[in-house]
MIMAR-550395 format. One record per residue (C-alpha): residue number from 1; residue in three letters; z, y, x. Coordinates in steps of 0.05 Angstrom, whole numbers, always signed. Each point is the difference from the previous one (the first is absolute). Last residue first. Layout:
BEGIN
ATOM   nuvo   doti        z        y        x
ATOM    NUM    ala        Z        Y        X
...
END
This chain:
BEGIN
ATOM   nuvo   doti        z        y        x
ATOM    158    gly    +1772    +1751    +1737
ATOM    157    gly      -35      -22      +58
ATOM    156    leu      +39      +23      +57
ATOM    155    ser      -48      +51      +19
ATOM    154    gln      +10      +26      +73
ATOM    153    pro       -1      +77       -3
ATOM    152    glu      -51      +33      +48
ATOM    151    ala      +24      +33      +60
ATOM    150    arg      -11      +74      +12
ATOM    149    glu      -22      +16      +67
ATOM    148    ala      +45      +21      +45
ATOM    147    gly       +5      +72      +38
ATOM    146    phe      +73       +7      -19
ATOM    145    val      +49      -53      -31
ATOM    144    pro      +60      +41      -41
ATOM    143    asp      +68      -36       +0
ATOM    142    leu      +39      +30      -55
ATOM    141    glu      +57      -39      -14
ATOM    140    val      +37      +10      -70
ATOM    139    glu      +65      -37      -22
ATOM    138    val      +12       +0      -81
ATOM    137    glu      +69      -16      -20
ATOM    136    ile       -4      -18      -72
ATOM    135    gly      +43      +33      -51
ATOM    134    lys      +46      -35      -51
ATOM    133    arg      -47       -2      -59
ATOM    132    val      -54      -21      +40
ATOM    131    ser      +37      -60      +35
ATOM    130    glu      +26      -19      -76
ATOM    129    thr      -67       +6      -31
ATOM    128    val      -32      -41      +63
ATOM    127    val      +51      -56      +10
ATOM    126    cys       +8      -17      -75
ATOM    125    phe      +69      -38       -2
ATOM    124    asp      +34      +54      -35
ATOM    123    glu      -48      +17      -48
ATOM    122    phe       +5      -71      -25
ATOM    121    leu      +74       -4      -24
ATOM    120    asp      +18      +29      -61
ATOM    119    ala      -69       -9      -35
ATOM    118    cys       +2      -73      +21
ATOM    117    arg      +75      -16      -32
ATOM    116    ala      -33      +37      -64
ATOM    115    leu      -58      -40       +3
ATOM    114    arg      +41      -64       -1
ATOM    113    gly      +19      +17      -72
ATOM    112    glu      -66      +14      -24
ATOM    111    ala      -38      -64      +27
ATOM    110    ser       +4      -28      -67
ATOM    109    gln      -61      +44      -28
ATOM    108    asp      -45      -28      +47
ATOM    107    leu      -22      +51      +52
ATOM    106    val      -56      +54      +26
ATOM    105    pro      +27      +41      +46
ATOM    104    his      -19      +76       -1
ATOM    103    leu      +28      +43      +52
ATOM    102    asp       -4      +74       -2
ATOM    101    val      +14      +32      +72
ATOM    100    lys       -4      +76      +14
ATOM     99    ile       -5      +24      +67
ATOM     98    arg      +27      +75      +13
ATOM     97    ser       -7      +58      +40
ATOM     96    ile      -56      -27      +49
ATOM     95    arg      -14      +66      +35
ATOM     94    leu      -58      +43      +13
ATOM     93    arg      +25      +60      +51
ATOM     92    gly       +5      +75      -27
ATOM     91    arg      +64      +12      +43
ATOM     90    glu      +47       -7      -56
ATOM     89    asn      -26      -69      -23
ATOM     88    arg      -63       -2      -35
ATOM     87    glu       -3      -59      -52
ATOM     86    met      -28      -72       -8
ATOM     85    ala      +21      -48      -59
ATOM     84    ile      -22      -77      +12
ATOM     83    thr       -5      -37      -63
ATOM     82    ala       +4      -73       +4
ATOM     81    asp      -14      -57      -57
ATOM     80    thr      +21      -66       +5
ATOM     79    arg      -32      -57      -31
ATOM     78    ile      +36      -69       -7
ATOM     77    asp      -19      -66      -32
ATOM     76    gly      +27      -58      -26
ATOM     75    val      +55       +5      +36
ATOM     74    asp      +46      -63      -16
ATOM     73    val      +76       +5      +11
ATOM     72    his      +32      -48      +46
ATOM     71    ser      +47      +50      +25
ATOM     70    lys      -28       -9      +67
ATOM     69    arg      -70       +9      -27
ATOM     68    met      +28      +69      -35
ATOM     67    cys      +29      +23      +66
ATOM     66    phe      -56       -8      +36
ATOM     65    leu      -50      +29      -50
ATOM     64    leu      +43      +61       +0
ATOM     63    ser       +0       +1      +73
ATOM     62    ala      -75      -12       -1
ATOM     61    ser      -11      +60      -49
ATOM     60    leu      +51      +47      +32
ATOM     59    cys      -40      -17      +71
ATOM     58    ala      -69      +23      -33
ATOM     57    ala      +27      +60      -35
ATOM     56    val      +26      +26      +69
ATOM     55    ala      -58      -21      +44
ATOM     54    ser      -47      +29      -54
ATOM     53    gly      +36      +70       +7
ATOM     52    leu      -10       -1      +71
ATOM     51    val      -72      -21       -8
ATOM     50    ala      -11      +54      -47
ATOM     49    ser      +25      +51      +42
ATOM     48    ala      -47      -21      +65
ATOM     47    asn      -65      +11      -50
ATOM     46    pro      -25      -68      -36
ATOM     45    gly      -72       -6      +25
ATOM     44    ala      -74      +27       +9
ATOM     43    ala      +28      +65      -34
ATOM     42    arg      -53      +30      +56
ATOM     41    gly      +46      +56      +34
ATOM     40    leu      +31      +67       -2
ATOM     39    pro      -47      +17      -63
ATOM     38    glu      +17      -50      -19
ATOM     37    pro      +57      -52       -7
ATOM     36    glu      +34      -20      +66
ATOM     35    asp      -24      -79      +24
ATOM     34    val      +41      -55      +18
ATOM     33    leu      -45      -68       +8
ATOM     32    leu      +43      -58       -1
ATOM     31    thr      -13      -62      +49
ATOM     30    arg      +27      -77       -8
ATOM     29    asn       +7      -50      +46
ATOM     28    gly      +72      -21      -27
ATOM     27    gln      +44      +20      +64
ATOM     26    pro      -57      +42      +32
ATOM     25    phe       +5      +52      -50
ATOM     24    ser      -50      +46      +23
ATOM     23    leu       -6      +68      -36
ATOM     22    gln      -57      +40       -5
ATOM     21    ile       -2      +71       -2
ATOM     20    gly      -50      +45      -33
ATOM     19    tyr       +8      +81       +5
ATOM     18    ala      -65      +16      +38
ATOM     17    gly      -32      -38      +60
ATOM     16    asp       -7      -52      -45
ATOM     15    val      +40      -61      +26
ATOM     14    leu      +63      +29      +35
ATOM     13    asp      +43      -57      +13
ATOM     12    leu      +72      -19      -10
ATOM     11    gln      +32      -65      +20
ATOM     10    val      +58      -33      -34
ATOM      9    his      +61      -32      +24
ATOM      8    val      +63      -35      -35
ATOM      7    glu      +65       -2      +38
ATOM      6    ser      +57      -39       -6
ATOM      5    asn      +73      +27       +0
ATOM      4    pro      +21      -41      -60
ATOM      3    glu      -42      -60      -13
ATOM      2    ser      -66      +20      -43
ATOM      1    met       -9      -31      -74
END
């Protein structure tokens, strides 16, 4: 887990000239291709809305697993389903209106009592979910580079 007031850096580079964007995560030496669905993009990867919904679901899954393991509950497996609902706002702009997350841990019958404790706690410890729920300050800076050649993104081998 990251410490309070720490930062994580992600670099994004256009990869196909359309809407494919490679996300590079230097901390884990990994990449992820994000793309818009057709007809705008090529659907070569999930779009940003799916990535946000996935981040919420992954954080909730990890938070539940952490609580269960701290409670000495053997989690045989976990499957999490996330549904990202989209709606148009009053100005006609598409927005994420809801993220529904269904967690399906596979547990031994003896874990039922300890599950109730974790069910009350795990959401509050999910950094991503609680940040999204409360709203996140987004600071945007536009710094154009004129007359320069586009640099090819560095592959991090992920």
